[in-house]
C-alpha positions as CSV (number, residue, x, y, z in Angstrom):
1,M,0.0,0.0,0.0
2,T,1.7,3.1,-1.2
3,T,-1.2,5.6,-1.4
4,V,-3.1,6.9,1.6
5,R,-5.7,9.5,2.5
6,D,-4.7,11.7,5.4
7,G,-5.0,15.3,6.6
8,L,-3.2,18.5,6.3
9,V,-5.8,20.5,8.1
10,P,-5.0,23.6,10.2
11,G,-3.1,22.5,13.3
12,H,-1.2,19.7,11.6
13,H,2.5,20.1,11.0
14,V,2.3,20.3,7.3
15,T,5.9,20.1,6.3
16,D,6.6,17.3,8.8
17,R,3.8,15.2,7.4
18,L,4.8,15.8,3.8
19,R,8.4,14.8,4.6
20,A,7.3,11.7,6.4
21,A,5.2,10.6,3.5
22,R,8.1,11.2,1.1
23,A,10.6,9.4,3.2
24,A,8.2,6.4,3.4
25,G,7.6,6.4,-0.4
26,V,3.9,7.0,0.2
27,Q,1.7,9.2,-2.0
28,G,-0.7,11.1,0.1
29,V,-4.2,12.4,-0.9
30,W,-4.5,15.2,1.6
31,D,-7.7,16.5,3.2
32,L,-7.6,20.3,3.8
33,S,-10.9,20.4,5.8
34,H,-12.5,17.5,7.7
35,Y,-15.8,18.4,9.4
36,H,-14.6,21.8,10.7
37,R,-14.8,25.4,9.8
38,N,-11.5,26.4,8.2
39,L,-11.3,30.0,9.3
40,D,-8.8,31.0,6.6
41,P,-9.1,28.6,3.7
42,V,-6.9,30.7,1.4
43,R,-4.0,30.7,3.9
44,C,-4.4,27.0,4.5
45,A,-4.3,26.0,0.9
46,K,-1.3,28.4,0.2
47,I,0.7,26.9,3.1
48,V,0.1,23.3,1.9
49,A,1.0,24.1,-1.7
50,Q,4.1,26.0,-0.9
51,A,5.2,23.3,1.6
52,A,4.7,20.6,-1.0
53,L,6.9,22.5,-3.5
54,T,9.6,22.8,-0.8
55,V,9.5,19.1,0.0
56,S,8.7,17.4,-3.3
57,G,9.2,20.0,-6.0
58,D,6.6,20.0,-8.7
59,E,5.6,16.3,-8.1
60,R,1.8,15.9,-8.2
61,L,0.1,17.2,-5.1
62,W,-3.2,15.4,-4.5
63,L,-5.8,17.3,-2.5
64,C,-9.3,16.6,-1.2
65,P,-10.3,20.2,-0.3
66,V,-13.3,19.3,1.8
67,N,-14.3,15.9,3.1
68,E,-18.0,15.2,2.6
69,P,-19.4,18.7,2.1
70,S,-23.0,17.2,2.2
71,L,-22.5,16.4,5.9
72,Y,-21.1,19.7,6.9
73,P,-24.5,21.1,8.0
74,L,-24.9,18.2,10.4
75,L,-21.3,17.8,11.7
76,A,-19.8,21.2,11.4
77,G,-22.8,23.5,11.5
78,M,-21.7,25.0,8.2
79,P,-24.3,25.3,5.4
80,R,-23.5,23.0,2.5
81,H,-23.1,25.8,0.1
82,E,-20.4,27.4,2.3
83,A,-18.6,24.0,2.5
84,I,-18.7,23.8,-1.3
85,D,-17.5,27.4,-1.7
86,M,-14.6,26.5,0.8
87,A,-13.7,23.5,-1.3
88,V,-13.6,25.5,-4.6
89,T,-11.6,28.4,-3.0
90,M,-9.0,26.0,-1.6
91,A,-8.6,24.1,-4.9
92,R,-8.2,27.3,-6.8
93,T,-5.7,28.7,-4.3
94,A,-3.6,25.6,-4.3
95,R,-3.4,25.7,-8.0
96,D,-2.4,29.3,-7.9
97,H,0.6,28.4,-5.8
98,H,1.6,24.9,-7.1
99,P,1.9,23.9,-10.8
100,N,0.7,20.3,-10.4
101,V,-2.3,19.8,-8.2
102,G,-4.8,16.9,-8.5
103,I,-8.2,17.4,-7.0
104,L,-10.4,14.6,-5.5
105,T,-14.0,15.3,-4.6
106,N,-15.3,13.2,-1.7
107,D,-18.9,12.8,-0.7
108,P,-21.3,10.0,0.4
109,I,-23.0,8.7,-2.7
110,A,-25.1,5.8,-1.5
111,G,-27.8,5.9,-4.1
112,V,-28.5,7.1,-7.7
113,G,-31.0,9.9,-7.2
114,D,-30.0,13.4,-8.3
115,R,-29.9,14.7,-4.7
116,Q,-27.0,12.3,-4.0
117,F,-24.8,14.2,-6.5
118,E,-25.7,17.8,-5.7
119,A,-22.5,18.7,-3.8
120,T,-20.3,17.0,-6.4
121,D,-22.2,18.6,-9.2
122,A,-21.5,22.0,-7.7
123,I,-17.8,21.4,-7.3
124,V,-17.3,19.9,-10.7
125,S,-19.1,22.8,-12.4
126,A,-16.8,25.3,-10.7
127,I,-13.3,23.7,-11.0
128,D,-11.5,21.1,-13.0
129,V,-11.8,17.9,-10.9
130,D,-9.4,15.0,-11.6
131,V,-11.1,12.2,-9.6
132,I,-14.6,11.8,-8.3
133,G,-14.7,10.3,-4.8
134,V,-17.6,8.0,-3.7
135,N,-17.9,7.2,0.0
136,Y,-19.9,4.0,0.5
137,Y,-20.6,2.2,3.8
138,P,-22.8,-0.8,4.7
139,H,-25.1,1.2,7.1
140,T,-25.9,4.0,4.6
141,A,-25.9,2.2,1.3
142,R,-29.3,2.5,-0.5
143,T,-28.2,1.0,-3.9
144,A,-25.7,-1.6,-5.0
145,L,-22.2,-0.1,-5.3
146,S,-21.9,-1.2,-8.9
147,K,-25.0,0.8,-9.8
148,V,-23.7,3.8,-7.9
149,L,-20.3,3.7,-9.7
150,I,-21.9,3.2,-13.1
151,K,-24.3,6.2,-12.6
152,T,-21.4,8.3,-11.3
153,W,-19.2,7.4,-14.3
154,R,-22.0,8.2,-16.8
155,R,-22.7,11.5,-15.0
156,Y,-19.2,12.9,-15.0
157,R,-17.1,10.8,-17.3
158,K,-14.1,11.2,-14.9
159,P,-12.1,8.6,-13.1
160,I,-13.8,7.4,-9.9
161,M,-12.3,6.4,-6.6
162,V,-14.2,4.5,-3.8
163,S,-12.8,7.2,-1.5
164,E,-14.0,5.6,1.8
165,T,-15.4,2.2,2.7
166,S,-15.0,-0.2,5.6
167,W,-16.7,-2.7,7.9
168,H,-17.3,-2.0,11.6
169,D,-17.3,-5.1,13.7
170,G,-20.1,-4.8,16.2
171,H,-22.1,-2.3,14.1
172,P,-25.7,-3.6,14.3
173,V,-26.8,-2.3,10.9
174,H,-23.8,-3.8,9.2
175,H,-24.5,-7.2,10.6
176,R,-28.2,-7.0,10.0
177,R,-27.9,-6.0,6.3
178,H,-25.0,-8.4,5.6
179,P,-25.3,-11.4,8.0
180,G,-22.1,-13.5,8.2
181,F,-19.9,-10.7,6.8
182,H,-16.7,-9.5,8.3
183,K,-14.0,-7.0,7.1
184,G,-12.5,-9.4,4.6
185,A,-15.8,-10.3,3.1
186,W,-16.9,-6.7,2.8
187,L,-13.6,-5.8,1.0
188,R,-14.2,-8.7,-1.4
189,H,-17.8,-7.6,-2.0
190,I,-16.6,-4.0,-2.8
191,L,-14.0,-5.3,-5.3
192,D,-16.6,-7.6,-6.9
193,Q,-18.9,-4.6,-7.3
194,I,-16.1,-2.6,-8.9
195,D,-15.5,-5.4,-11.3
196,V,-19.1,-5.2,-12.4
197,A,-18.9,-1.5,-12.8
198,R,-15.7,-1.8,-14.9
199,M,-17.5,-4.3,-17.2
200,H,-20.0,-1.5,-17.9
201,G,-17.2,0.9,-18.8
202,A,-16.6,2.7,-15.6
203,E,-13.1,3.8,-14.8
204,I,-12.3,3.0,-11.2
205,V,-8.8,4.1,-10.0
206,G,-8.7,3.2,-6.4
207,V,-10.2,2.0,-3.1
208,C,-9.6,3.6,0.3
209,W,-10.3,1.5,3.4
210,Y,-11.0,3.8,6.3
211,P,-9.1,3.5,8.5
212,I,-6.6,0.9,7.4
213,I,-4.9,0.7,10.9
214,D,-7.4,1.7,13.6
215,C,-9.5,4.6,14.8
216,P,-10.1,6.1,18.3
217,P,-13.6,7.4,18.9
218,W,-14.1,10.8,17.3
219,H,-15.2,12.4,20.5
220,S,-12.1,11.1,22.4
221,P,-9.1,11.0,20.1
222,R,-6.6,10.3,22.9
223,S,-8.6,7.3,24.2
224,R,-7.0,3.9,24.3
225,H,-10.2,2.4,23.1
226,R,-10.4,1.7,19.3
227,W,-13.3,1.2,17.0
228,S,-12.9,-2.0,15.1
229,H,-12.7,-0.7,11.5
230,G,-9.2,-1.5,10.4
231,L,-6.4,-4.0,10.8
232,I,-6.0,-3.4,14.5
233,R,-9.2,-4.5,16.4
234,S,-10.6,-2.9,19.5
235,D,-8.7,-5.3,21.7
236,L,-5.5,-4.3,19.8
237,S,-5.1,-7.7,18.1
238,L,-4.7,-8.1,14.4
239,D,-7.9,-8.6,12.4
240,P,-7.4,-12.0,10.7
241,A,-10.1,-11.6,8.0
242,L,-9.0,-8.2,6.7
243,S,-5.3,-9.1,6.9
244,A,-5.9,-12.4,5.1
245,E,-7.9,-10.7,2.3
246,L,-5.2,-8.0,1.8
247,R,-2.5,-10.5,1.8
248,R,-4.3,-12.7,-0.8
249,L,-5.1,-9.8,-3.0
250,Q,-1.8,-7.9,-2.8
251,L,-4.0,-5.1,-3.9
252,P,-1.9,-2.0,-4.9
253,E,-4.9,0.3,-5.1
254,A,-6.3,-0.2,-1.6
255,A,-5.3,2.5,0.8
């Protein structure tokens, strides 16, 4: 796994993170805002762009300006149109200060109705987007992923990334909708759905498993407790199902 999604949001040590990724041979796709009000989006994007030039020269800098703008009203108290404007502003600013910026949109697209695409439509209509991100989870999915990906491809005709997916052991909706599944089975299901979409012509360029290692509760980031989403389970043991599936696949596009 040599590509990851991570953050360069205000408060992070931008240059240190960029240097660490470069030293590890990892390509980052960097969020600039993740469920918070970025009080100075122009300054944030400028700092990241200039730091990337210093660390990596004019190598491609991949940015996701705003993570899930559709959910900003609920989680950040920011109207969706302001979150969209923030994404557009940061993308334009980054490109003003860096010659080689790639832009990933990122929103929950769990069905095929027009409302699912409103935030992405607005961003795509305002700036040149390189990859369309589709976040797809077992508890929110309304339509088969293959149908979502085909509809997204036909709508935008741009490369698509499954920009977030995972399985949460213990999540009651996950187990109710997909009895007998575990993390490895969900990953296999996602990849099978991608194969179907590709057979219908969709260009799918990657899958991001969130989180690949582990995740503390959002409300308590310093907690020793872990939600069981990734390779490290809540009891700090290695998840055998996800580990075995990744080892079997040797999948270069999973992040």
